[in-house]
C-alpha positions in Angstrom: 252.6 190.6 294.8 251.6 193.1 292.2 249.8 190.3 290.1 246.8 191.3 292.4 246.7 194.7 290.6 246.5 193.4 287.1 244.2 190.4 287.4 240.6 189.7 288.7 238.1 191.4 290.8 240.5 192.8 293.3 242.5 194.6 290.6 239.2 196.2 289.4 238.3 197.2 292.9 241.8 198.6 293.5 241.9 200.7 290.4 238.3 201.9 290.9 239.3 203.1 294.4 242.4 204.7 293.1 240.7 206.6 290.4 237.8 207.8 292.5 240.2 208.9 295.3 242.4 210.9 292.9 239.3 212.7 291.9 238.3 213.3 295.5 241.7 214.6 296.4 241.7 216.9 293.4 238.5 218.6 294.5 239.4 218.6 298.2 242.6 220.5 297.3 241.0 222.9 294.8 237.6 223.7 296.3 238.6 225.0 299.8 241.4 227.1 298.2 239.0 228.6 295.6 236.3 229.3 298.3 238.8 231.2 300.5 240.4 233.0 297.6 237.1 234.3 296.3 235.5 235.1 299.6 238.4 235.8 302.0 235.9 234.5 304.6 237.0 232.2 307.4 233.4 231.5 308.3 232.6 230.4 304.7 235.6 228.0 304.8 234.5 226.7 308.3 230.9 226.1 307.0 232.3 224.1 304.2 234.5 222.0 306.6 231.5 221.3 308.8 229.3 220.3 305.9 231.9 217.7 304.9 232.6 216.5 308.4 229.3 216.4 310.3 227.7 213.6 308.2 230.6 211.3 309.2 230.4 212.3 312.9 226.5 212.0 313.1 225.8 209.3 310.6 229.0 207.4 310.1 227.8 204.1 311.7 224.8 204.0 309.3 227.1 203.6 306.3 228.0 200.2 307.7 224.3 199.2 307.9 223.9 200.0 304.2 227.0 197.9 303.4 225.6 194.9 305.2 222.0 195.3 303.9 222.7 195.0 300.1 225.4 193.3 297.9 228.6 195.2 298.6 229.7 195.5 295.0 226.4 197.2 294.3 226.7 199.5 297.2 230.1 200.6 295.9 228.7 201.1 292.4 225.7 203.2 293.5 227.9 205.2 295.9 230.1 206.3 293.1 227.1 207.2 290.8 225.5 209.2 293.6 228.8 211.0 294.4 228.8 212.1 290.8 225.4 213.5 291.1 226.3 215.2 294.3 228.8 217.3 292.3 226.1 218.8 290.1 225.4 221.8 292.3 229.1 222.9 291.7 228.2 223.6 288.1 225.7 226.3 289.1 226.6 229.9 288.5 228.6 231.7 285.8 231.3 233.0 288.1 234.6 231.3 289.1 232.9 230.1 292.3 229.4 228.6 292.6 227.1 230.1 295.2 228.1 229.2 298.8 224.9 227.3 299.4 225.7 225.1 296.4 229.3 224.5 297.7 227.9 223.6 301.2 225.2 221.4 299.7 227.5 219.5 297.5 230.0 219.0 300.3 227.4 217.6 302.6 225.9 215.3 299.9 229.3 213.9 298.9 230.1 213.1 302.5 226.6 211.5 302.9 226.5 209.3 299.8 230.1 208.0 300.3 229.5 206.9 303.9 228.8 203.3 302.9 231.8 203.1 300.5 234.6 202.4 303.1 232.7 199.7 305.1 231.6 198.1 301.8 235.0 197.9 300.3 236.7 196.6 303.5 234.0 194.0 303.9 234.0 193.0 300.2 237.8 192.5 300.1 237.9 189.1 301.9 235.6 187.6 299.3 237.9 188.6 296.4 241.3 187.3 297.7 242.4 184.1 299.6 242.6 184.6 303.3 246.4 184.3 303.2 246.6 187.2 300.8 244.3 189.4 302.9 247.2 191.3 304.7 248.9 192.0 301.4 245.7 193.2 299.8 245.0 195.6 302.7 248.6 196.9 302.4 248.1 197.5 298.7 245.0 199.5 299.6 247.2 201.7 301.9 249.5 202.2 298.9 246.4 203.1 296.9 245.4 205.8 299.4 248.8 207.4 299.5 249.2 207.3 295.7 245.9 209.2 295.4 247.0 211.7 298.0 250.2 212.4 296.1 248.6 212.7 292.6 245.2 214.3 293.3 246.1 217.6 294.9 248.9 218.2 292.3 246.4 217.6 289.4 243.6 219.5 291.1 245.9 222.5 291.7 247.2 222.4 288.2 243.7 222.3 286.7 242.6 225.2 289.0 245.6 227.3 288.1 245.5 226.7 284.3 241.8 226.2 283.6 239.1 226.7 286.3 237.3 225.1 289.3 234.7 223.8 286.9 237.4 221.8 285.1 238.4 220.2 288.5 234.7 219.4 289.2 234.4 217.8 285.8 237.5 215.7 286.2 236.2 214.5 289.6 232.8 213.6 288.0 234.6 211.6 285.3 236.6 209.8 288.0 233.5 208.6 289.7 231.9 207.4 286.5 235.1 205.6 285.5 235.3 203.9 288.9 231.6 202.8 288.6 232.4 201.4 285.2 235.3 199.3 286.7 233.1 198.1 289.5 230.7 196.6 287.1 233.4 193.9 286.6 233.9 193.1 290.2 232.6 189.7 291.3 229.4 190.0 293.2 228.9 188.5 296.7 228.3 184.8 296.5 226.9 184.7 300.0 223.1 184.9 300.5 221.6 188.4 300.6 222.2 189.8 304.1 219.2 191.0 306.0 221.1 193.2 308.4 218.1 193.3 310.7 214.4 194.1 309.8 214.7 197.8 310.3 217.7 200.0 310.1 217.8 200.9 313.9 217.6 197.1 314.7 220.4 196.5 312.2 222.6 199.0 313.9 222.0 197.6 317.3 222.9 194.1 315.9 226.2 195.6 314.8 226.8 197.1 318.2 226.1 193.8 319.9 228.7 192.1 317.6 231.3 194.5 318.7 230.3 194.6 322.4 230.3 190.7 322.4 233.8 190.4 321.3 236.7 191.6 323.4 239.2 191.8 320.5 236.7 193.7 318.3 236.0 196.1 321.2 239.7 196.7 321.5 240.2 197.2 317.8 237.4 199.7 317.4 238.5 201.6 320.5 242.1 201.7 319.2 240.9 203.2 315.9 239.1 206.0 317.8 242.2 206.6 320.0 244.5 206.9 317.0 242.0 209.2 315.3 242.3 211.7 318.1 246.0 211.9 317.4 245.4 212.3 313.7 243.1 215.3 314.4 245.8 216.9 316.5 248.5 216.2 313.9 246.4 217.5 311.0 245.6 220.7 312.8 249.0 221.5 314.2 251.4 220.4 311.5 251.4 223.8 309.8 251.9 225.8 313.1 254.6 223.3 314.2 256.5 223.9 310.9 256.4 227.6 311.3 256.6 228.1 315.0 258.9 225.3 316.2 260.8 224.3 313.1 261.1 227.9 311.9 260.2 226.8 308.4 258.0 228.4 305.7 255.4 227.4 303.1 258.2 225.6 301.1 259.2 223.6 304.2 255.6 222.7 304.9 255.0 221.6 301.3 258.2 219.4 301.4 257.0 217.7 304.6 253.5 217.0 303.1 255.2 215.7 299.9 257.7 213.6 301.8 254.9 212.2 303.9 253.0 211.0 300.8 256.2 209.5 299.3 256.8 207.8 302.6 253.3 206.4 302.5 254.0 204.9 299.0 257.2 203.4 300.2 255.5 202.0 303.3 252.6 200.6 301.4 255.0 198.8 299.0 257.2 197.3 301.7 254.2 196.4 303.8 252.5 194.6 300.9 255.7 192.7 300.3 256.1 191.5 303.8 252.5 191.5 305.1 251.6 188.0 304.2 254.7 186.7 306.1 253.8 188.3 309.4 251.0 187.9 311.8 248.5 190.8 311.6 248.8 191.4 315.4 252.6 191.8 314.9 251.9 194.2 312.1 249.6 196.3 314.3 251.8 196.3 317.4 255.1 196.8 315.6 253.5 199.4 313.2 251.9 201.4 316.1 255.1 201.4 318.2 257.3 202.3 315.2 254.9 205.1 314.1 254.7 206.5 317.6 258.4 206.5 318.2 259.0 207.9 314.7 256.6 210.7 315.2 258.0 211.7 318.5 261.5 211.7 316.9 260.2 214.0 314.2 258.8 216.4 316.8 261.9 216.4 318.9 264.6 216.8 316.2 264.0 220.6 315.7 264.9 221.0 319.4 268.5 219.6 318.9 269.2 220.7 315.3 268.1 223.6 313.0 268.6 221.5 309.9 265.4 220.4 308.2 266.6 217.3 306.5 266.5 215.0 309.7 262.8 215.6 310.3 262.2 215.1 306.6 264.0 211.8 306.6 262.0 210.6 309.6 258.8 211.7 308.1 259.6 209.5 305.0 260.5 206.5 307.1 257.4 206.5 309.3 255.4 205.6 306.3 256.5 202.0 306.7 255.1 201.4 310.2 252.0 203.4 309.4 251.1 201.2 306.4 251.9 198.0 308.5 249.7 199.2 311.4 246.9 199.9 309.1 247.1 196.6 307.2 247.3 194.7 310.5 244.3 196.5 312.0 242.1 196.0 308.9 243.0 192.3 308.5 242.2 191.6 312.2 238.8 193.3 311.9 238.0 191.3 308.7 239.0 188.0 310.3 237.3 188.5 313.6 234.0 189.9 312.3 231.2 187.7 310.9 230.6 188.4 307.2 227.0 189.3 307.9 228.0 192.2 310.2 231.4 193.2 308.9 230.2 196.4 307.2 228.6 197.5 310.5 231.8 196.9 312.4 233.8 199.0 310.0 231.1 201.6 310.0 231.1 201.9 313.8 234.9 202.1 313.7 234.6 204.9 311.0 232.1 206.7 313.1 234.3 206.6 316.2 237.3 207.8 314.1 235.3 210.7 312.8 234.4 211.7 316.4 238.1 211.2 317.4 239.4 213.4 314.6 236.9 216.2 315.6 237.9 215.8 319.3 241.7 216.0 318.4 241.0 219.1 316.2 239.3 220.7 319.2 242.2 219.9 321.6 244.7 221.2 319.1 242.9 224.5 318.6 243.6 225.3 322.2 247.4 225.4 321.7 249.0 228.8 321.7 252.7 229.6 321.2 255.6 227.3 320.2 255.8 225.4 323.5 252.1 224.5 323.7 252.1 223.6 320.0 255.0 221.2 320.6 253.6 219.6 323.7 250.2 219.2 322.1 251.4 217.7 318.8 253.5 215.3 320.7 250.3 213.8 322.0 249.8 212.4 318.5 253.1 210.3 318.8 252.2 209.3 322.3 248.7 208.1 321.3 250.2 206.1 318.3 252.6 204.5 320.7 249.8 203.7 323.1 247.8 202.1 320.3 250.8 199.8 319.5 251.4 198.8 323.1 247.7 198.3 323.9 247.3 196.0 320.9 249.7 193.6 322.7 246.6 192.5 324.6 245.5 190.7 321.4 248.4 188.3 321.8 247.3 186.9 325.2 243.5 186.8 325.0 243.0 189.6 327.6 241.4 192.0 325.0 
């Protein structure tokens, strides 16, 4: 299994993604903390959040158009180089924190120039590994994401505490440059150059037509948006749930986040081991159902026991179905989409996911008090369960 990580173009793509994501997680952990510590301003933190979120909500689908219009290896390479340039405003100023306008500008530019990266990577992957290895490669990418989430914030927080924000920014810049260097060795597309339509709006419409013309793709893209609503709810309410329902503290919250990342690593490794032996529909259905039931158990356990270790154990275990579900979904989209439009399909799904996360965040913000927090966060588990059950339609051609 792990021979994929030490040999060939997939290995270079995987390591490039890991390195750049570690850098991104370093900055995403350090920059918001420094902004709030220096300004003590909630509006400033909100402005920074909007700057990094709105490009995905408003322009997410266009990243897929770019991924289909030029060779995908080149798109990834240029995206990493532009991301490095987008960090330059953060070097302005002599104080511990750059001017707020520089922080907002850099956050928006980073979100904008990296829009094509996800669709390009997912669409490039089927050209780098045999079709039989595709589920395993996608599971390894899930392992990659969780490894970066575990390492990045710890390193970023350490650099911020011992050196400065500028050191974190420099480390992130170096991560983008190193990723770009690795991408130079990735095999380029062997298919003819994709036209992706004459003009960009026409190309986007073509992508929409591909999704609309395929029942399974419509279902898969819709399920991604539905799951994202739950993710927005969970991300917003996890901290209030820990303090108001579990009666925990900052240490409890930190343990849960850490265990979640470790569970993701375990899940990615196990999913990579078993993915090639299972149908991707089974991975999506079983993963969605398992994740939904596991999350509901995590939310319910504090009602029957004051001990914190049972929810922590469940949080670690749900990493397995989460990785399986993600690998199954990505593999199905890759196999059902034509190569010429695959980036746009992933781009449209990413756009819908960004909207879903924003919607879930809005729903979660309405919760007040322990009971409302519990009922609202349970929607996350219910939505994941619904995704798994709804994906059963893929097995009987009714999608």
